[in-house]
N, C-alpha and C positions, 0 to 999 in steps of 0.2 A: 756429465760424466767424460774422463780425459781420455784423449786420443790414445793412450797407450792402453787403458782398459778396454774401450772399444775394439782394437786390434786383436787383444787376447781374446775377446769374446767371439770375434769372426773366425780366429786361427782354428777351432776344431773344425770347422765346416770348411775350410780350405783344406784342409788335411786329408777329411774324408773323401772330397771330389777328387783330389789327386790319387788317393789310395785304390779308389775304386777303380781308375784307370790302370794301377799297377796290378791289380787283382785279376781283371779280367782276361789278359793272355795266358795265366796261371792254369785257370779251370779246366780247360780242355786235357791237359795231361796229368794234371794232379788231381782232380775231382772236387767237387763244392765241399764235401766234409772236411778233406785234409786242408783245403786253403782258409776254410773257417776256423778250424782247430789252430792252425798255425798263426792266424791272426790273432787268436785270443790268448794261447797259453804264454807266448813269449812276452807279450805285452803284460800280462798279469805279473808275472815273475820281475819285470823291469819296475812296475809301480811298487810292488811291494821292497824292494831294494832301494827305492827312492823314499821311503817311508821316513827315516831318520832325518832326511833333508827337510820335508815339511813337518817335523816334529810330531808324526803319528805314531800311535800305537798299532801294531799288527793285528790284535785282538777285534774281534766283533762283539759287540755288548751282548749279553743275554736277551736282553729284550729285544735286540733288532733280529735275532738269528731267524724267526719265522718268515718275516719279511725279506730277509736277505734272499732265503732260500728261493722263495716265489720270485723275486727280482732276478736272480741268477737263472732260474729256467727259462724267464720269459725274455730278458734283455740279453743273454749271453747265448744259450744254447739255441732258442728259436728264432731268434732275430739275426744271428749270424748265418745259421742253416738256411732260412729264407732268403736272406740277401745273396749269398753265394749262388743258390739255385736261380734265383731271379737273374743275377748279374751275368750269369751265362749264356742266358737267351735274349737279354735286352740290349747289353753294351753298357760302358759306363756313363754315358750322356743321359740317354734316354732312361737307363736304370736309377739315377740318382735324383732325377725329377719324380719319379715314381714313387720313390721311398720318401721324397720329403713333402709327400701329402701328409706326415705325421704331425707339423704344427697344427693342422687344422683339428686332429684328433686331441693333441694336447690342450687347446685352448678350450674345447668344450668340457674335458676333464677336469682342467683347473679352475673352471667357472662352476661346475659342480661340486668339486671336493674342498677347494680353497677360496671361493667366492670372489675369484680375480674379475674385475669389471671387464666388460666387452661392450663397447658402446657402437653407435649405428657406423662410425667409421671403420671400427675394428670389424663389424659384421661383414660390411662392403669387403674389405681387405680379405677375409676369409673365404668369402664365396667366390672373389676373382681368383685366388688361388685355386679353389676347387675347380674353377672352370678351366684354369691353366692345365691342370692335372688331368682333366677329362681331355684335353686338346692333345695331350702329350701321349697318354696313355691308351685310349680308344683306338682301335682299328679304323682309316679312313674311310672304308665303305660302310662301316657300322654307322660313323657319324653321318655319312651322307643318307644312310636310310633314315636316321632320327630327324634329318632335317627335311625329309620328303624328296631328296635329290636323288635318290638310288633305288636300287632293287633290294628286296627284302634279306637280310643277313643273319644267320644265326646268331642266338646272342653267346653260344660258345666261343666266338670270334674274340669277345671280351677278354678270356683268360689265355688266349694264345701269346706264346713268346715272352713268356716269363711274368708277365703283367701281375697274375694273382700270386705269385710267390713274392713280387715286390710290394704289393699293397699289404700282404701276411705281413713282410717284415716291416713296413710302416706302422702298423697296429701295435706289432710286438714293441717297435722303439718308443712309440707314444706313451705305452703303459710303462715301459721301463723309465722315461723320464719323469713319471708321476711317482712311480714307486720307489724312487730313490730318496725320496724324502721320508718314507715310512721305514727304510731300512737304516736310515742314518739319523735315528733320533739322539743315539747316544754313541754311535760309531763316526771315525771319520770317514768322509766321502771317497777318498784315495784309497783306503784301506778296504772299503765295500768293493770299489771298483777294480781294485788289482785281485783279490780273492774270488770275486764273481767271474772275472775273465778265466781264472784257471780251473775253476769248478765246473765252469759252463763248457770248458773247452774239450774237458776229458771224454765226455759222451760222444762227441764230434770225432776225436780220435778213435776211439774203439768202433765207433760206426765205420769208419774209414777202414781200418784193419780187417773186418770182415766183408768188405765189399770187394768182390772179385773182379769189378770192371775197371779197376785202376790199380796200378802197381802201389806195393805199401811204401816204396821210397820213388818219388817220381825223379827222373833223370833230367833235372834242369840245368840250365848252364848257370855260370856264375852270375850273368846279370840278371837272370829269372831269380836266382835265391836272392839277388839284392833286391829286387822288387818286391819280394815276399818279406824280407826285412823292413823296408820301407812300410808296406802297409801294415806291419804289426806294430812296429815301434812308434812310427809317427802317427800312422792314420789310426791307431788303436790305443798305444799307451799314453802318448802325450795327448791327443785329441779327447779321448774318452776321459782320461783324467780332468782336464780343463772343462769339458762338457759338463759332467756330474757335479763338479766344484761348483760352477755357476748355477746349475739347474737346481742345487741344494739352497742356493743363495739369493736368486734372483728372482724376478716375477716372471713366471714360466710361460705365460702367452707370448710376452714381446720378445724373451730370449730364444725360446724354440721357434718362432719364427723366421730366426735369422738362417734357421735351415733351409730358406728358399735360396740363401746364396751357395750352397753348395754346388747346384747345378752349373752355375757359372764356371768354377773351376774344374768341374768333371767335364764339362763341355770342352773347355780350352785344353786339357790334358788328354781328354780322348781323341780330339780332333788332330793334336800334334803328334801324340805316339800312335795312335791306334786309326787314324784316318777315319773316325766316325762322323756321320753327318746326319743332320735332323733335316725333314720335310718342312716347307713353308709353314704348314699348320703348327707343326711342332715349334717353330721357332715364335710364333705367335702364343703358344703355350707357355715359353719361357718368359716372355716379356710380362704376360699376366701374373705367372706366380712372383717375379721380382717386384712387380708395381705393388702386389698384395702384401710383402713384406714392408714395404714403406707405409702402407697405409695402416698394418697392424700396431708397427712400431711406435708411430707418430699419432696414434688414434686419440688419446687425452690431450695430445697439444693443439690438435686441430679440432677435435669437438668440444675441448674446455681450455681455452686460449690461457686462463689464469692460473692451471693446475700446475702442480708440480710434475716434471717429465716422469714418465714410466720407470724408467732406468737412472736412479740417483747414485751419484758419486759415493755414498758412503755405502753403497751394496746392498740397501734395503728394497723391500718391494713397495714400487709406487701404486699398487692398488688397480 
């Protein structure tokens, strides 16, 4: 795999991490539904305008329309709604790590639906990633109780602070990563991505219009509108366009595991712009999830030294 292709494959996750840091300060004044809608709608329009550049038709093939609707509801409306709700309470750094538990789910779905191989090295990486998510997402008091080092803590603490919203978003994104293949059997991935953003953003915008808790149009400064524009055009239009392009063509388990790199960019930008900090146990979780992406992406090379790499330069699945 060439360096240029590798950088393009990492780019969506870098954009997502920085986009979450850009969205976080807008949620209190704009509301999660509006921020989610504004992240989708302009991005969808931008992708449709870019269709002539990639030589794609703006039409969704009839045989793809049912799966397209399912994909739109789950990956656009539900995912962005849960993401915005969770981000409001967790912050960009922790939130990005929680949502990037989705590669674990994608691996299981890809194994079930597409028979993608997961050898012992891959399973070790997936389990290590799950353990890292636990360290990052579960309250410290509850972890101490599980380790028999603290007093009993109600399980309700597991769902406080936006954790449940972020994990729900991770489930929605994992399903969306798999559903894109069913929605693109005869349609271009960029076309499907653009239309699903527009149609998925409309319900969120209508929901915001009927929510009296927030003004219809927030009184954001120029810099805040620029942050929203970055989250939409770079963190959605470009990032999702590239992501679903690769997800429709690459081996899902290895590619989606690159999502564990998102927290690196989110933590860096969240710490720089928002002064967010993680606890020592959470930093251990970060190291664990980053190590897991190495194990999963290199699982065939390390388990079968003579095999072809999982991601080959021709763009085919490595199995």
